[in-house]
C-alpha positions as CSV (number, residue, x, y, z in Angstrom):
1,M,3.0,-11.8,10.8
2,N,4.3,-8.8,8.6
3,K,7.1,-10.0,6.1
4,L,8.0,-6.3,5.8
5,T,8.3,-5.5,9.4
6,N,8.7,-1.7,9.9
7,A,8.8,-1.1,6.1
8,K,7.1,1.9,5.1
9,E,4.8,1.2,2.1
10,Y,2.6,3.3,-0.2
11,R,-0.4,2.4,-2.1
12,I,-2.3,4.7,-4.6
13,F,-6.2,4.8,-5.3
14,T,-8.2,6.6,-8.0
15,T,-11.2,7.7,-5.6
16,E,-13.6,10.4,-5.0
17,L,-11.7,13.6,-4.5
18,R,-13.1,17.1,-4.8
19,A,-12.3,20.7,-3.7
20,A,-15.1,22.2,-1.5
21,T,-15.6,25.7,-0.2
22,A,-17.1,26.2,3.2
23,D,-15.7,28.7,5.7
24,S,-12.3,28.0,4.0
25,P,-11.1,25.9,0.8
26,T,-11.1,22.2,1.7
27,T,-10.3,19.1,-0.1
28,E,-12.0,15.8,0.8
29,G,-12.1,12.2,-0.6
30,Y,-10.9,8.8,0.5
31,G,-7.0,8.1,0.8
32,A,-7.8,4.2,0.8
33,I,-10.8,1.8,-0.2
34,F,-11.7,-1.2,1.9
35,N,-12.1,-4.6,0.4
36,S,-11.1,-3.8,-3.1
37,V,-8.6,-6.4,-4.4
38,T,-5.8,-4.8,-6.2
39,D,-3.5,-6.9,-8.5
40,L,0.1,-5.6,-8.0
41,G,1.5,-7.9,-10.5
42,F,3.5,-10.5,-8.4
43,F,0.7,-10.8,-5.7
44,K,-2.8,-9.4,-4.9
45,E,-3.8,-7.4,-1.9
46,R,-6.8,-6.0,-0.1
47,I,-7.3,-3.6,2.9
48,V,-9.8,-5.0,5.3
49,S,-12.5,-2.9,6.7
50,G,-11.2,-1.2,10.1
51,A,-7.7,-1.4,9.1
52,F,-7.2,2.2,10.2
53,T,-9.3,1.9,13.6
54,R,-6.3,1.8,15.9
55,A,-4.4,4.5,14.0
56,I,-7.4,6.8,14.4
57,T,-8.0,5.9,17.8
58,E,-4.5,6.5,19.0
59,K,-4.7,10.0,17.0
60,Q,-1.3,9.0,15.2
61,D,0.2,12.2,13.7
62,V,-0.7,12.2,10.1
63,R,0.4,14.7,7.5
64,F,-1.6,15.5,4.3
65,L,1.0,16.0,1.5
66,F,1.2,16.6,-2.3
67,N,3.0,13.9,-4.1
68,H,4.6,12.5,-0.9
69,N,6.9,15.4,-0.7
70,A,7.6,16.5,3.0
71,D,8.2,19.9,1.8
72,N,4.7,20.2,0.5
73,V,2.6,19.9,3.8
74,L,-1.0,20.7,3.3
75,G,-2.4,19.6,6.7
76,R,-1.7,17.6,9.7
77,T,-4.1,15.7,12.3
78,K,-1.9,17.0,15.2
79,N,-3.1,20.6,14.7
80,G,-6.7,19.7,13.4
81,T,-6.3,20.9,9.8
82,L,-6.6,17.2,8.5
83,T,-9.5,15.1,9.8
84,L,-9.4,11.2,9.3
85,S,-12.3,9.0,9.6
86,Q,-13.6,5.5,8.4
87,D,-16.8,4.4,6.9
88,N,-18.2,1.5,4.8
89,T,-16.1,2.8,1.8
90,G,-12.7,3.4,3.3
91,L,-10.4,6.0,4.8
92,R,-12.0,9.3,4.5
93,F,-10.2,12.7,4.7
94,V,-11.3,16.2,5.0
95,N,-8.4,18.8,4.9
96,D,-8.3,22.5,5.4
97,M,-6.1,23.8,2.6
98,P,-3.4,26.4,3.6
99,D,-3.1,29.7,2.2
100,T,0.1,29.0,0.6
101,T,1.3,28.9,-2.9
102,T,1.3,25.0,-3.0
103,G,-2.0,25.0,-1.2
104,R,-3.8,27.3,-3.5
105,D,-2.3,25.5,-6.5
106,V,-3.2,22.1,-5.5
107,Y,-6.7,23.2,-4.5
108,T,-7.2,24.6,-8.1
109,L,-5.8,21.5,-9.7
110,V,-8.3,19.4,-7.6
111,Q,-11.1,21.8,-8.3
112,R,-10.4,21.7,-12.2
113,G,-10.1,17.7,-12.1
114,D,-6.4,17.8,-13.1
115,V,-5.6,15.5,-10.3
116,D,-7.8,13.0,-8.9
117,Q,-5.8,10.2,-7.2
118,C,-4.8,9.8,-3.5
119,S,-2.0,7.7,-1.8
120,F,-1.2,6.9,1.6
121,G,2.0,5.9,3.6
122,F,1.8,3.2,6.2
123,I,3.6,0.3,8.1
124,V,1.5,-2.9,8.5
125,R,1.2,-4.3,12.0
126,D,-1.1,-7.1,11.2
127,E,-1.9,-9.1,8.0
128,E,-3.0,-12.5,6.7
129,V,-1.2,-14.0,3.8
130,T,-2.8,-16.9,1.7
131,Y,-1.6,-18.6,-1.4
132,S,-3.9,-20.3,-4.1
133,D,-3.0,-23.5,-5.8
134,D,-1.3,-21.7,-8.5
135,G,0.9,-19.8,-6.1
136,T,-0.9,-16.5,-6.3
137,C,-0.7,-14.6,-3.0
138,L,-3.4,-12.7,-1.4
139,R,-2.3,-10.4,1.2
140,S,-5.1,-9.0,3.7
141,I,-4.0,-5.9,5.5
142,N,-5.8,-5.9,8.9
143,D,-4.1,-3.0,10.8
144,V,-1.5,-0.4,10.1
145,D,0.4,2.6,11.4
146,L,-0.6,5.5,9.3
147,F,2.0,8.3,8.4
148,D,0.8,10.5,5.5
149,V,-2.2,10.9,3.1
150,S,-1.1,12.4,-0.1
151,I,-2.8,13.8,-3.3
152,V,-0.7,12.4,-6.3
153,T,-0.5,13.4,-9.9
154,Y,0.0,10.0,-11.4
155,P,-1.9,6.8,-10.5
156,A,0.6,4.1,-11.5
157,Y,3.2,2.8,-8.9
158,E,5.9,3.7,-11.2
159,S,4.9,7.5,-10.9
160,T,7.3,8.2,-7.9
161,S,10.4,6.5,-6.5
162,V,8.8,5.9,-3.3
163,E,5.9,4.0,-4.7
164,A,8.3,1.9,-7.1
165,R,10.6,1.0,-4.1
166,S,7.5,0.1,-2.0
167,R,6.2,-2.1,-4.9
168,D,9.4,-3.9,-5.5
169,A,10.1,-4.6,-2.0
170,A,6.6,-6.1,-1.3
171,A,6.8,-8.2,-4.5
172,E,9.9,-9.6,-3.3
173,A,8.6,-10.4,0.1
174,Y,5.2,-11.9,-1.1
175,T,6.1,-14.0,-4.0
176,K,5.9,-17.8,-3.0
177,P,9.1,-19.4,-3.4
178,A,9.4,-22.1,-6.1
179,A,9.3,-25.6,-4.9
180,D,12.4,-27.8,-5.0
181,P,12.3,-29.6,-8.6
182,V,11.1,-33.3,-8.2
183,P,14.1,-35.5,-9.3
184,D,13.7,-37.5,-12.6
185,V,12.8,-41.1,-11.9
186,M,15.4,-42.3,-14.3
187,D,18.0,-40.2,-12.5
188,I,17.0,-41.7,-9.2
189,D,17.4,-45.3,-10.7
190,I,20.9,-44.4,-12.3
191,A,22.1,-43.0,-8.9
192,N,20.9,-46.1,-7.2
193,R,22.7,-48.4,-9.7
194,L,25.9,-46.5,-9.2
195,T,25.6,-46.8,-5.6
196,Y,25.2,-50.4,-5.9
197,L,28.1,-51.1,-8.3
198,A,30.3,-49.0,-5.8
199,S,29.4,-51.2,-2.9
200,L,30.5,-54.3,-4.9
201,E,33.9,-52.8,-5.8
202,A,34.5,-51.9,-2.1
């Protein structure tokens, strides 16, 4: 069961990202890495191998963006400019860069190594949540709906407002509630004595 049902989330990975020139300029790399446990502060998380199988099989309409900005569209699966696949490493993408100002600029930034992080936007459809004895939560993501893959400038979750909101919502949902405090033995004894005395006066 997903505690953040229908909530769009974002995760950032520092991965292999490179600019290539074939028939046209392309960028390629990984939008997500499988089975790498990430410590998000309030809980830990991993993306299980095959988590994107359904999204790819259903040919979900995924955009390729810069900094998750819908005004900076660089590609799209629907028209074939963005190609997504899975391998043993993670979610792999190849994107034909557009001949636009943003497209040329981002391609140059990747080529120079000025930006080398990727992020993806998703909604979890199946997950497994476990807690260790110390209350630490491990969230294993098994299946997602995929909305966008984005080249991003900064790797930290605080880098953009969308990632910060995603992090905070997940932290609240997956922090294990504190157990009710155990009553002090002396307090219990005093309460029992008061109850007994009250019964004598009745």
